[in-house]
Each structure stands twice: as C-alpha cells, then as structure tokens.
C-alpha positions as a LaTeX table, in Angstrom:
\begin{tabular}{lrrr}
\hline
Residue & $x$ (\AA) & $y$ (\AA) & $z$ (\AA) \\
\hline
Met1 & 88.78 & 16.98 & 84.87 \\
Ser2 & 92.46 & 17.18 & 85.77 \\
Asp3 & 94.90 & 19.61 & 84.18 \\
Glu4 & 96.92 & 17.74 & 81.55 \\
Lys5 & 100.22 & 19.12 & 82.79 \\
Lys6 & 99.87 & 18.79 & 86.55 \\
Ile7 & 102.18 & 16.24 & 88.14 \\
Val8 & 102.63 & 15.22 & 91.78 \\
Ala9 & 105.64 & 13.24 & 93.02 \\
Ile10 & 104.99 & 11.35 & 96.27 \\
Gly11 & 107.79 & 9.69 & 98.16 \\
Asp12 & 110.33 & 9.90 & 100.95 \\
Ser13 & 113.49 & 11.98 & 101.53 \\
Ile14 & 114.88 & 11.06 & 98.11 \\
Thr15 & 111.82 & 12.69 & 96.52 \\
Tyr16 & 112.03 & 15.62 & 98.96 \\
Gly17 & 115.68 & 16.28 & 98.07 \\
Phe18 & 117.42 & 15.53 & 101.39 \\
Pro19 & 120.05 & 16.58 & 102.56 \\
Tyr20 & 119.27 & 19.70 & 100.55 \\
Leu21 & 116.09 & 21.71 & 100.12 \\
Pro22 & 113.39 & 20.70 & 97.61 \\
Cys23 & 114.74 & 23.31 & 95.17 \\
Leu24 & 117.68 & 20.95 & 94.52 \\
Ser25 & 115.56 & 17.77 & 94.29 \\
Trp26 & 115.17 & 15.70 & 91.15 \\
Val27 & 111.48 & 16.70 & 91.23 \\
His28 & 112.21 & 20.43 & 90.99 \\
Leu29 & 115.02 & 20.00 & 88.46 \\
Ala30 & 112.83 & 17.81 & 86.21 \\
Gly31 & 110.00 & 20.33 & 86.42 \\
Glu32 & 112.34 & 23.16 & 85.43 \\
Glu33 & 113.63 & 21.23 & 82.44 \\
Leu34 & 110.09 & 20.37 & 81.32 \\
Gly35 & 108.74 & 23.84 & 82.01 \\
Leu36 & 106.21 & 22.38 & 84.46 \\
Ser37 & 105.60 & 22.80 & 88.14 \\
Ile38 & 105.85 & 19.31 & 89.62 \\
Ile39 & 104.41 & 19.25 & 93.13 \\
Asn40 & 106.92 & 17.70 & 95.53 \\
Lys41 & 105.22 & 15.57 & 98.19 \\
Gly42 & 108.36 & 13.89 & 99.46 \\
Val43 & 108.48 & 13.50 & 103.24 \\
Asn44 & 111.73 & 12.66 & 105.00 \\
Gly45 & 111.64 & 9.27 & 106.72 \\
Asn46 & 108.37 & 8.12 & 105.15 \\
Thr47 & 107.63 & 4.47 & 104.50 \\
Ser48 & 105.26 & 3.27 & 101.80 \\
Ser49 & 102.57 & 2.78 & 104.50 \\
Gln50 & 102.87 & 6.44 & 105.48 \\
Met51 & 102.64 & 7.41 & 101.82 \\
Val52 & 99.37 & 5.44 & 101.58 \\
Glu53 & 98.02 & 7.31 & 104.64 \\
Arg54 & 98.57 & 10.70 & 103.00 \\
Phe55 & 97.86 & 9.70 & 99.39 \\
Asp56 & 94.33 & 11.15 & 99.22 \\
Phe57 & 95.39 & 14.49 & 100.68 \\
Asp58 & 98.76 & 14.83 & 98.96 \\
Val59 & 97.83 & 13.43 & 95.55 \\
Ile60 & 94.11 & 12.94 & 94.90 \\
Ser61 & 93.10 & 16.35 & 96.30 \\
Gln62 & 95.56 & 18.01 & 93.87 \\
Leu63 & 93.73 & 16.50 & 90.84 \\
Pro64 & 96.92 & 15.94 & 88.84 \\
Ser65 & 97.10 & 14.29 & 85.45 \\
His66 & 100.11 & 12.19 & 86.58 \\
Val67 & 101.63 & 10.95 & 89.83 \\
Ile68 & 105.13 & 9.62 & 90.32 \\
Ile69 & 105.17 & 7.12 & 93.19 \\
Met70 & 108.56 & 6.30 & 94.65 \\
Gly71 & 109.17 & 4.68 & 98.00 \\
Gly72 & 110.73 & 1.67 & 99.62 \\
Thr73 & 114.09 & 2.83 & 100.95 \\
Asn74 & 112.83 & 3.46 & 104.48 \\
Asp75 & 110.80 & 0.24 & 104.32 \\
Ala76 & 113.99 & $-1.67$ & 103.49 \\
Cys77 & 115.82 & $-0.04$ & 106.40 \\
Ala78 & 112.93 & $-1.12$ & 108.67 \\
Lys79 & 112.94 & $-4.67$ & 107.16 \\
Val80 & 109.30 & $-4.44$ & 106.02 \\
Glu81 & 108.07 & $-7.53$ & 104.15 \\
Ala82 & 108.13 & $-7.20$ & 100.36 \\
Glu83 & 104.45 & $-8.16$ & 100.13 \\
Glu84 & 103.44 & $-5.19$ & 102.33 \\
Val85 & 105.41 & $-2.73$ & 100.19 \\
His86 & 103.99 & $-4.28$ & 97.02 \\
Asn87 & 100.46 & $-3.91$ & 98.40 \\
Asn88 & 101.10 & $-0.27$ & 99.31 \\
Ile89 & 102.44 & 0.58 & 95.85 \\
Arg90 & 99.55 & $-1.31$ & 94.24 \\
Tyr91 & 97.03 & 0.57 & 96.40 \\
Met92 & 98.45 & 3.95 & 95.36 \\
Val93 & 98.51 & 2.97 & 91.68 \\
Glu94 & 94.94 & 1.64 & 91.75 \\
Thr95 & 93.67 & 4.68 & 93.65 \\
Ala96 & 95.29 & 7.01 & 91.14 \\
Leu97 & 93.74 & 5.09 & 88.24 \\
Gln98 & 90.28 & 5.30 & 89.86 \\
Tyr99 & 90.60 & 9.08 & 89.71 \\
Gly100 & 91.89 & 9.16 & 86.13 \\
Ile101 & 95.44 & 9.96 & 87.24 \\
Thr102 & 98.26 & 8.29 & 85.29 \\
Pro103 & 100.68 & 6.62 & 87.73 \\
Leu104 & 104.39 & 6.20 & 87.13 \\
Ile105 & 106.46 & 4.05 & 89.49 \\
Gly106 & 109.92 & 5.26 & 90.44 \\
Leu107 & 112.42 & 2.46 & 91.02 \\
Pro108 & 114.50 & 3.49 & 94.05 \\
Ile109 & 118.20 & 4.17 & 93.73 \\
Pro110 & 120.68 & 1.68 & 95.26 \\
Cys111 & 121.25 & 1.73 & 99.01 \\
Met112 & 124.86 & 1.51 & 100.18 \\
Tyr113 & 123.94 & $-0.81$ & 103.10 \\
Pro114 & 124.21 & $-4.36$ & 101.64 \\
Gln115 & 121.47 & $-5.93$ & 103.81 \\
Asp116 & 119.04 & $-3.11$ & 103.13 \\
Glu117 & 119.93 & $-3.08$ & 99.42 \\
Tyr118 & 119.09 & $-6.79$ & 99.23 \\
Ile119 & 115.60 & $-6.08$ & 100.61 \\
Leu120 & 115.21 & $-2.98$ & 98.44 \\
Gly121 & 116.16 & $-5.12$ & 95.45 \\
Leu122 & 113.21 & $-7.41$ & 96.18 \\
Tyr123 & 110.87 & $-4.42$ & 96.28 \\
Arg124 & 112.36 & $-3.01$ & 93.10 \\
Glu125 & 111.85 & $-6.30$ & 91.25 \\
Asp126 & 108.20 & $-6.43$ & 92.43 \\
Met127 & 107.70 & $-2.84$ & 91.23 \\
Arg128 & 109.30 & $-3.58$ & 87.87 \\
Glu129 & 107.14 & $-6.69$ & 87.32 \\
Tyr130 & 103.97 & $-4.92$ & 88.48 \\
Ala131 & 104.60 & $-2.02$ & 86.10 \\
Leu132 & 105.29 & $-4.40$ & 83.20 \\
Met133 & 102.22 & $-6.55$ & 83.87 \\
Asn134 & 99.97 & $-3.49$ & 84.12 \\
Lys135 & 101.52 & $-1.50$ & 81.25 \\
Leu136 & 102.67 & 1.26 & 83.58 \\
Thr137 & 105.76 & 3.40 & 83.20 \\
Ala138 & 108.60 & 2.52 & 85.57 \\
Ile139 & 111.14 & 5.30 & 85.99 \\
Asp140 & 114.42 & 3.44 & 86.39 \\
Phe141 & 116.46 & 5.63 & 88.71 \\
Tyr142 & 118.30 & 2.51 & 89.90 \\
Thr143 & 120.19 & 1.49 & 86.75 \\
Ala144 & 121.79 & 4.88 & 86.11 \\
Phe145 & 123.47 & 4.75 & 89.51 \\
Leu146 & 124.98 & 1.34 & 88.72 \\
Lys147 & 126.88 & 2.67 & 85.71 \\
Ser148 & 129.49 & 4.38 & 87.88 \\
Lys149 & 132.59 & 2.55 & 89.11 \\
Arg150 & 132.43 & 4.68 & 92.27 \\
Pro151 & 128.73 & 5.49 & 92.80 \\
Gln152 & 129.12 & 6.42 & 96.46 \\
Val153 & 131.60 & 9.16 & 95.54 \\
Glu154 & 129.95 & 10.25 & 92.30 \\
Phe155 & 126.25 & 10.21 & 93.24 \\
Tyr156 & 125.80 & 10.16 & 97.04 \\
Ala157 & 125.85 & 12.71 & 99.86 \\
Asp158 & 125.67 & 9.81 & 102.37 \\
Val159 & 124.84 & 6.10 & 102.13 \\
Leu160 & 121.19 & 6.67 & 101.15 \\
His161 & 120.74 & 10.13 & 99.65 \\
Pro162 & 121.99 & 11.57 & 96.38 \\
Asn163 & 124.31 & 14.53 & 96.18 \\
Glu164 & 123.58 & 17.40 & 93.80 \\
His165 & 125.02 & 15.46 & 90.85 \\
Gly166 & 122.92 & 12.40 & 91.78 \\
Tyr167 & 119.75 & 14.49 & 91.86 \\
Lys168 & 120.62 & 15.95 & 88.44 \\
Val169 & 121.02 & 12.44 & 87.04 \\
Met170 & 117.65 & 11.44 & 88.54 \\
Ala171 & 116.03 & 14.55 & 87.05 \\
Gly172 & 117.29 & 13.62 & 83.58 \\
Ile173 & 115.83 & 10.14 & 83.90 \\
Ala174 & 112.49 & 11.53 & 85.13 \\
Val175 & 112.36 & 14.03 & 82.25 \\
Lys176 & 112.81 & 11.29 & 79.63 \\
Ala177 & 110.15 & 9.09 & 81.25 \\
Leu178 & 107.67 & 11.95 & 81.58 \\
Gln179 & 108.23 & 13.12 & 78.00 \\
Thr180 & 107.58 & 9.58 & 76.76 \\
Gln181 & 104.53 & 9.15 & 78.98 \\
Met182 & 103.01 & 12.52 & 78.13 \\
Ser183 & 103.55 & 12.04 & 74.38 \\
Arg184 & 101.43 & 8.87 & 74.59 \\
Lys185 & 98.48 & 10.98 & 75.75 \\
Ser186 & 98.75 & 13.40 & 72.80 \\
\hline
\end{tabular}
C-alpha cells in the first residue's frame, strides 16, 4: 500500500523549474510549505506523449498516494492535436487510478505566444472538463497568472517559463489544492 503522504509531480520544464534548478520549482516550494517531499519528475522539453512513456517508471514505481500531472505546453508549441493530448492525460489518470494513486491535473499557465496559447487553451479546456466529469481535482495554475495587468513582467522569466515569483505563486496554488485533496482522504 502506498504511503499516504508521498506525492509525485510529472510534467515538463515548468514542473522541473526551468530556467532555475528544481530547488526553486513550484514542486519544491509546495513541498516545503506542506512539510512533504514531493518528487519532481519534470523533464525539460517533454510532451505529454513522452510523459506517458515514462509514467510507469517515474510515477507508478514510486508508489505515491498522489500524482500531479501537468503537461501540454510543449505539445502546443509542436501543434499536437488536442485529442492526442487529451488521450495522453486520460491514460496517465486512468493508470494512476488502477494503482490506487489519486491523480490531480495541473492546468498549464498561459503561454505568451498567441498561436500556441490558443492551442494550449483547447487542451486546458479539455483537462478542466475531464477533471469535472470524473470528479478529479484540477489545479488551476492558469487563472492566477491572468490576474496581473502585466503577467509577462510579473510572472515570467521568458515567454513560457515562470520567474521565481511565478513559481512561488504556482506553489501557493498547489498547496491549497493538495491540502483540500488530502483532507478529503482523512
């Protein structure tokens, strides 16, 4: 049986903490605030298909109680069809559930490239609907970044990746979602 407080976060460079080291990522910061060690399985440049390929090794083999799944930004940059990304997210969620792991879906932050953001918005809406229909927790990293009048200056190190302040904001959102999710299990 999995340890009740073991969490894995799987994703791309935004999970990893690029352009910084993982010690400045939202994953690490959220773990510190919660007093938990959250395992960071973010890989720079990964698409949702690549996350699927490593899901068994990076998540299932860890036997966590929870997994945070967040991807899509690199898929949007590569113009991957929304259905393929949806299927990849669904596969990871269903695989986690088969192993008794509670999945949470991270909704990716906005992308500063308008064409890619349009595609990412389609993925995000699919993720939101899928989470709602299946009574899963969606961690809404996206909305917090929209609240700023100048998000690129306030939250971003470049057009895709958060700066240190952006990662702190993401950590706060993750902490609230995890506290809510974990209190349901008590």
